[in-house]
C-alpha positions in Angstrom: -24.8 1.6 -21.5 -21.8 -0.5 -20.4 -19.6 1.9 -22.7 -20.9 4.9 -21.5 -20.2 3.8 -17.9 -16.4 2.7 -18.6 -16.0 6.1 -20.5 -17.4 8.0 -17.7 -15.0 5.9 -15.3 -11.9 6.6 -17.4 -12.6 10.6 -17.6 -13.5 10.8 -13.9 -10.2 8.8 -13.1 -8.3 10.7 -15.2 -9.3 14.1 -13.9 -8.9 12.9 -10.3 -5.4 11.5 -10.7 -3.9 14.7 -12.8 -6.3 17.3 -11.5 -4.6 18.0 -8.1 -1.2 18.4 -6.7 -0.2 19.5 -3.3 2.6 21.3 -1.7 3.6 18.4 0.6 3.3 15.1 -1.3 5.7 13.9 -3.9 4.1 13.8 -7.4 5.4 10.2 -8.0 7.6 7.7 -6.4 8.7 4.3 -7.8 10.3 2.0 -5.0 11.9 -1.2 -4.9 11.4 -3.0 -1.6 13.7 -6.0 -0.4 11.9 -7.2 2.7 8.9 -8.1 0.9 10.4 -8.4 -2.5 8.0 -6.1 -4.5 7.7 -2.7 -6.7 5.8 -0.1 -5.1 4.7 2.9 -6.9 3.1 6.1 -5.1 1.3 8.8 -6.5 0.5 12.2 -5.2 -3.3 12.9 -5.4 -3.6 16.0 -3.3 -2.0 18.2 -0.5 -1.7 15.3 2.0 -2.8 12.4 0.1 -1.6 9.4 -2.2 -2.4 6.2 -3.7 0.0 3.5 -2.9 0.4 0.5 -5.1 2.6 -2.5 -4.4 2.9 -5.6 -6.4 5.3 -8.4 -5.5 5.9 -11.2 -2.9 4.4 -10.8 0.7 4.7 -12.6 4.1 1.1 -13.2 4.7 -1.3 -15.2 7.0 -3.6 -17.6 5.2 -6.9 -17.3 7.2 -8.1 -20.7 5.4 -5.7 -22.7 7.5 -6.4 -24.1 10.9 -4.4 -21.9 13.0 -3.9 -18.8 10.7 -2.0 -16.6 13.1 0.5 -19.2 13.5 1.3 -20.0 10.2 2.7 -17.4 7.7 3.4 -17.8 4.0 5.1 -15.9 1.3 2.8 -15.2 -1.1 2.4 -13.4 -4.4 0.2 -10.2 -3.7 -1.2 -6.7 -4.8 -1.7 -4.3 -2.1 -3.5 -0.7 -2.6 -3.6 1.8 0.0 -5.2 5.5 -0.1 -2.8 7.3 2.4 -3.4 10.5 4.1 -0.6 12.1 5.8 -1.4 14.1 8.7 1.7 15.5 10.0 3.7 17.2 7.3 3.3 20.8 8.4 4.2 19.8 12.2 7.4 18.0 10.7 8.4 20.6 8.6 8.0 23.3 11.3 10.2 21.4 13.5 13.0 21.2 11.1 12.1 17.6 10.2 12.6 16.1 6.6 9.4 15.3 4.7 11.3 14.5 1.4 9.9 11.3 0.1 6.5 11.8 2.1 8.5 11.2 5.2 5.4 11.6 7.4 2.8 9.5 9.6 -0.2 8.5 7.6 -4.0 6.7 8.0 -5.2 4.6 5.2 -7.9 2.5 3.8 -6.3 -0.6 2.6 -7.0 -3.5 0.4 -5.0 -6.3 -0.7 -5.3 -9.7 -2.6 -3.0 -12.8 -2.3 -2.7 -15.9 -4.4 -2.5 -18.8 -1.7 -1.7 -22.6 -2.9 -3.0 -25.6 -0.8 -2.7 -29.1 -1.3 -5.2 -31.8 0.2 -5.4 -35.2 -1.2 -2.8 -35.0 -3.8 -4.8 -31.9 -5.3 -3.3 -28.5 -5.4 -5.7 -25.6 -5.8 -5.1 -21.9 -6.0 -6.9 -19.7 -3.7 -7.7 -15.7 -3.8 -7.5 -14.5 -0.3 -8.4 -10.6 -0.2 -9.0 -8.2 2.7 -10.2 -4.5 3.2 -9.4 -2.8 6.4 -7.7 0.3 7.8 -4.1 0.9 8.8 -2.1 3.6 10.4 1.6 4.3 9.9 4.8 6.0 9.1 7.2 6.4 6.1 10.4 7.7 6.1 12.7 8.5 3.1 16.3 9.4 3.2 18.4 11.7 0.8 20.4 8.5 -0.2 17.0 7.4 -1.5 16.8 4.5 1.5 12.9 4.2 2.4 10.9 2.2 5.1 7.5 2.3 5.9 5.5 0.3 8.5 1.8 0.4 8.9 -0.7 -1.9 11.2 -4.4 -2.1 11.5 -7.3 -4.7 11.1 -9.0 -6.0 8.2 -11.8 -8.2 7.1 -10.4 -11.4 5.2 -12.3 -12.9 2.5 -11.7 -15.9 0.2 -13.1 -19.5 0.0 -13.4 -19.9 3.6 -15.4 -18.2 6.4 -14.4 -14.5 6.4 -13.1 -13.0 9.5 -11.2 -10.0 11.0 -7.9 -10.4 11.6 -4.7 -8.1 12.1 -2.8 -6.4 9.4 1.0 -5.5 9.4 2.8 -4.3 6.4 6.7 -3.5 6.4 8.6 -2.0 3.4 12.1 -1.6 3.3 13.9 -0.5 0.3 15.0 2.5 -2.1 13.4 5.0 -4.3 14.7 4.4 -7.7 12.6 7.0 -9.6 10.7 10.0 -8.3 9.1 13.3 -9.8 9.5 15.7 -7.0 7.0 18.2 -5.7 7.9 18.6 -1.9 9.6 21.8 -1.2 10.4 20.7 2.5 13.7 19.5 4.0 
């Protein structure tokens, strides 16, 4: 039974990822971020949707601390967003660039961080995760320079009492490889 479930999920995900391309989103983009050193991969799933996966170091809050919104840490993380870009057509009709998925988006988001804490000469690693909703913008330029910023709220969980905290993501870097679909400016 377990093998059948895994096989079904693999078949379903392959048709989901390769079954449709749109006229607005790029097919694939590989980006290197310098603000939060990471590698980011964005895959076009539909006319206006992409799956964005970021793996690297990220400036983050640690909700397990006494004052989580005052203490930030630089932590290894993976961040996944399912982005829906809602203004490709209006940007294109006004003569604005849509290359590199240059548009505004809303996205359910999830992330997992590995936080290290020390108490009484004992060092422990704790996985902190969150799931929430963000809204943001992404802009790409012909030089390959790319930035995106999004903000929202998420429910954080880990080895502490969970809670709702803000989420802000900032990526500044370059597109190093892409498969183009976008025919716009």
